[in-house]
C-alpha positions as CSV (number, residue, x, y, z in Angstrom):
1,X,-66.4,-35.6,-22.7
2,X,-69.7,-36.4,-21.0
3,X,-72.9,-37.7,-22.7
4,X,-74.7,-34.5,-21.9
5,X,-72.0,-32.4,-23.6
6,X,-72.1,-34.8,-26.6
7,X,-75.9,-34.4,-26.9
8,X,-75.6,-30.6,-26.8
9,X,-72.9,-30.5,-29.4
10,X,-74.6,-33.0,-31.6
11,X,-77.7,-30.8,-31.8
12,X,-75.6,-27.7,-32.4
13,X,-73.4,-29.2,-35.1
14,X,-76.3,-29.0,-37.5
15,X,-75.7,-25.2,-37.6
16,X,-72.1,-25.1,-36.5
17,X,-69.8,-23.7,-39.2
18,X,-66.3,-25.1,-39.8
19,X,-64.8,-22.0,-38.2
20,X,-67.1,-22.5,-35.3
21,X,-66.0,-26.1,-34.9
22,X,-62.4,-24.9,-34.7
23,X,-63.3,-22.3,-32.0
24,X,-65.0,-25.1,-29.9
25,X,-61.9,-27.2,-30.3
26,X,-59.4,-24.4,-29.3
27,X,-61.7,-23.6,-26.4
28,X,-61.5,-27.2,-25.3
29,X,-57.7,-27.2,-25.6
30,X,-57.4,-24.0,-23.6
31,X,-60.1,-24.5,-20.9
32,X,-60.1,-28.4,-20.4
33,X,-56.6,-29.5,-21.5
34,X,-54.8,-26.4,-20.2
35,X,-52.7,-25.9,-23.3
36,X,-50.6,-22.7,-23.5
37,X,-51.7,-19.7,-25.5
38,X,-48.9,-20.3,-28.0
39,X,-50.0,-23.9,-28.7
40,X,-53.6,-23.0,-29.0
41,X,-52.7,-20.2,-31.5
42,X,-50.6,-22.6,-33.6
43,X,-53.3,-25.3,-33.6
44,X,-55.9,-22.7,-34.7
45,X,-53.7,-21.5,-37.5
46,X,-53.0,-25.0,-38.7
47,X,-56.7,-25.9,-38.7
48,X,-57.6,-22.7,-40.5
49,X,-55.0,-23.5,-43.1
50,X,-56.5,-26.9,-43.7
51,X,-60.0,-25.5,-44.0
52,X,-58.7,-23.1,-46.7
53,X,-57.2,-26.1,-48.6
54,X,-60.4,-28.1,-48.2
55,X,-62.7,-25.2,-49.3
56,X,-60.7,-25.1,-52.6
57,X,-60.2,-28.8,-53.1
58,X,-63.3,-30.3,-51.6
59,X,-66.8,-30.6,-53.0
60,X,-68.6,-28.7,-50.1
61,X,-67.9,-25.1,-49.3
62,X,-67.4,-23.5,-45.9
63,X,-71.0,-22.4,-46.0
64,X,-72.1,-25.8,-45.2
65,X,-72.4,-27.0,-41.6
66,X,-69.3,-28.4,-39.9
67,X,-70.7,-32.0,-39.9
68,X,-71.3,-31.9,-43.7
69,X,-68.1,-30.0,-44.4
70,X,-65.6,-32.2,-42.4
71,X,-67.4,-35.5,-43.4
72,X,-66.0,-35.1,-46.8
73,X,-62.6,-35.6,-45.5
74,X,-61.0,-39.0,-45.9
75,X,-57.5,-40.5,-45.6
76,X,-56.8,-39.9,-49.3
77,X,-57.6,-36.2,-49.1
78,X,-55.5,-35.9,-45.9
79,X,-52.5,-37.6,-47.6
80,X,-52.9,-35.2,-50.5
81,X,-52.8,-32.3,-48.2
82,X,-49.7,-33.6,-46.4
83,X,-48.0,-34.2,-49.7
84,X,-48.7,-30.6,-50.6
85,X,-47.2,-29.4,-47.4
86,X,-43.9,-31.1,-48.3
87,X,-43.4,-28.5,-51.0
88,X,-43.1,-25.6,-48.5
89,X,-42.9,-26.8,-44.9
90,X,-40.1,-28.3,-42.8
91,X,-40.6,-31.8,-41.5
92,X,-41.3,-30.6,-37.9
93,X,-44.1,-28.2,-39.1
94,X,-45.7,-31.0,-41.1
95,X,-45.7,-33.2,-38.1
96,X,-47.2,-30.5,-35.9
97,X,-49.9,-29.8,-38.5
98,X,-50.8,-33.5,-38.7
99,X,-50.9,-33.8,-35.0
100,X,-53.3,-30.8,-34.8
101,X,-55.6,-32.5,-37.4
102,X,-55.5,-35.8,-35.5
103,X,-56.5,-34.1,-32.3
104,X,-59.2,-31.9,-34.0
105,X,-60.9,-34.9,-35.8
106,X,-60.6,-37.1,-32.6
107,X,-62.4,-34.2,-30.8
108,X,-65.2,-33.9,-33.4
109,X,-65.7,-37.6,-33.5
110,X,-66.1,-37.8,-29.7
111,X,-68.4,-34.8,-29.9
112,X,-70.7,-36.4,-32.4
113,X,-69.9,-33.8,-35.2
114,X,-68.5,-36.6,-37.4
115,X,-68.9,-40.3,-37.3
116,X,-65.2,-41.3,-38.2
117,X,-61.8,-39.9,-37.6
118,X,-59.9,-40.0,-40.9
119,X,-56.7,-38.8,-39.5
120,X,-56.0,-41.9,-37.5
121,X,-55.4,-43.8,-40.8
122,X,-52.7,-41.3,-41.9
123,X,-49.1,-42.1,-40.9
124,X,-46.7,-39.4,-39.8
125,X,-44.0,-38.5,-42.3
126,X,-40.7,-40.1,-41.7
127,X,-38.1,-37.9,-40.1
128,X,-35.1,-37.0,-42.3
129,X,-31.9,-38.5,-41.0
130,X,-29.4,-35.7,-40.6
131,X,-25.9,-36.3,-42.3
132,X,-23.2,-36.8,-39.8
133,X,-20.7,-34.0,-39.4
134,X,-17.7,-34.3,-41.7
135,X,-14.3,-32.5,-42.4
136,X,-13.7,-30.5,-45.6
137,X,-10.7,-31.6,-47.7
138,X,-8.7,-28.6,-46.5
139,X,-9.5,-29.6,-42.9
140,X,-8.3,-33.1,-43.5
141,X,-5.0,-31.9,-45.0
142,X,-4.5,-29.6,-42.1
143,X,-5.1,-32.5,-39.7
144,X,-2.6,-34.7,-41.6
145,X,0.1,-32.0,-41.1
146,X,-0.3,-32.0,-37.3
147,X,1.8,-35.2,-36.3
148,X,5.5,-34.7,-35.6
149,X,6.9,-37.1,-38.1
150,X,10.4,-36.6,-36.6
151,X,9.3,-38.9,-33.7
152,X,8.2,-42.6,-33.9
153,X,4.8,-41.9,-32.3
154,X,4.3,-38.9,-34.6
155,X,4.7,-41.3,-37.5
156,X,2.3,-43.6,-35.8
157,X,-0.3,-40.8,-35.5
158,X,0.1,-39.9,-39.2
159,X,-0.4,-43.5,-40.2
160,X,-3.5,-43.7,-38.1
161,X,-4.9,-40.5,-39.7
162,X,-4.0,-41.8,-43.2
163,X,-5.7,-45.1,-42.5
164,X,-8.9,-43.6,-41.1
165,X,-9.0,-41.1,-44.1
166,X,-8.2,-43.8,-46.7
167,X,-10.4,-46.6,-45.4
168,X,-13.2,-44.8,-43.8
169,X,-13.4,-47.2,-40.9
170,X,-14.5,-46.6,-37.3
171,X,-12.0,-45.9,-34.5
172,X,-13.0,-49.2,-32.8
173,X,-12.3,-51.0,-36.0
174,X,-8.9,-49.4,-36.4
175,X,-8.1,-50.2,-32.7
176,X,-8.5,-54.0,-33.4
177,X,-6.4,-54.1,-36.5
178,X,-3.5,-56.5,-36.3
179,X,-0.4,-56.5,-38.6
180,X,-1.7,-59.6,-40.4
181,X,-4.8,-57.8,-41.4
182,X,-2.9,-55.5,-43.8
183,X,-2.2,-56.9,-47.3
184,X,0.6,-54.5,-48.4
185,X,0.9,-56.1,-51.9
186,X,-2.9,-56.1,-52.7
187,X,-3.5,-52.9,-50.7
188,X,-6.4,-54.4,-48.7
189,X,-7.2,-54.3,-45.0
190,X,-9.3,-57.0,-43.2
191,X,-11.6,-55.1,-40.9
192,X,-13.8,-56.7,-38.2
193,X,-16.8,-54.6,-37.7
194,X,-20.0,-54.8,-35.6
195,X,-21.3,-58.2,-34.9
196,X,-17.8,-59.6,-35.7
197,X,-18.5,-59.3,-39.4
198,X,-15.4,-59.2,-41.5
199,X,-14.9,-57.2,-44.7
200,X,-12.0,-56.3,-47.0
201,X,-11.5,-52.5,-47.4
202,X,-9.2,-51.0,-50.0
203,X,-6.3,-48.7,-48.6
204,X,-4.6,-46.0,-50.6
205,X,-0.9,-45.8,-51.3
206,X,-0.3,-42.8,-49.0
207,X,-1.7,-44.8,-46.1
208,X,0.5,-47.8,-47.0
209,X,3.5,-45.6,-47.2
210,X,2.7,-44.0,-43.8
211,X,2.2,-47.4,-42.1
212,X,5.5,-48.8,-43.5
213,X,7.4,-45.7,-42.2
214,X,5.7,-46.1,-38.8
215,X,6.5,-49.8,-38.5
216,X,10.1,-49.2,-39.4
217,X,10.4,-46.4,-36.7
218,X,8.7,-48.4,-33.9
219,X,10.6,-51.7,-34.2
220,X,12.2,-51.1,-30.8
221,X,8.8,-50.5,-29.2
222,X,7.5,-53.9,-30.5
223,X,10.5,-55.6,-29.1
224,X,10.0,-53.8,-25.8
225,X,6.3,-54.8,-25.5
226,X,4.0,-57.7,-26.4
227,X,3.6,-56.7,-30.0
228,X,5.2,-58.7,-32.7
229,X,5.6,-58.5,-36.5
230,X,3.5,-61.6,-37.0
231,X,0.2,-61.4,-35.3
232,X,0.5,-58.3,-33.0
233,X,-1.5,-55.2,-33.0
234,X,-0.9,-52.8,-35.8
235,X,-1.1,-49.6,-33.8
236,X,0.8,-49.5,-30.4
237,X,1.6,-47.2,-27.5
238,X,5.0,-46.3,-26.2
239,X,5.0,-49.5,-24.1
240,X,4.6,-51.6,-27.2
241,X,1.0,-52.5,-26.3
242,X,-2.1,-52.2,-28.4
243,X,-3.4,-48.5,-28.6
244,X,-6.7,-48.1,-26.8
245,X,-9.8,-46.8,-28.5
246,X,-9.8,-43.8,-26.1
247,X,-6.3,-42.9,-27.3
248,X,-7.3,-43.0,-30.9
249,X,-10.4,-40.9,-30.3
């Protein structure tokens, strides 16, 4: 914004109302920034909502000039407003409203209507982390019924599913398991995770039972391939080699 425009606005702000300041801002967004009609409408609505909050919470009413009215806004009052929004707005809506306030106060500061932008001291709310998708108990039981346990590799698939369900480990962690990592008596599994960090994970009796049945049924595959009963991979393919992560997934 040029110095000449600032001078004109600086003089006009003495009689400019809060609503008039909003209109100047949305005109700036539309005419100079090229914002869409939908975005301009959303910004206007967000700012009018804030003015309504401020007229009830602040010490100066909307009858005052824009300079006096908005000068009462500080970071504390803005944070109070954002906290109130958490009660009835989604995270995306709160972020948009705060973005509108930041742009508005920046515009008024550059226009000379206010001397300081209080919104720059207010951090955006942290985004909520969505929970990962998960299977219901019925879906898990249905999945456990899929392998053909009449075949050796069907027993292997059942052992894989039981281990994943019981231990809650990643497919990549299951892929790297060796026979020596399973303590059948203590019902513990040594898991190597990210960063080569090791941890002991409890394993349930059903998973132990499934692994034992699978090992007995695949003895011939271990003799055929490189796997052994001492330090070989726990889960193998039909060639007796370690099962790949892709095959597990």
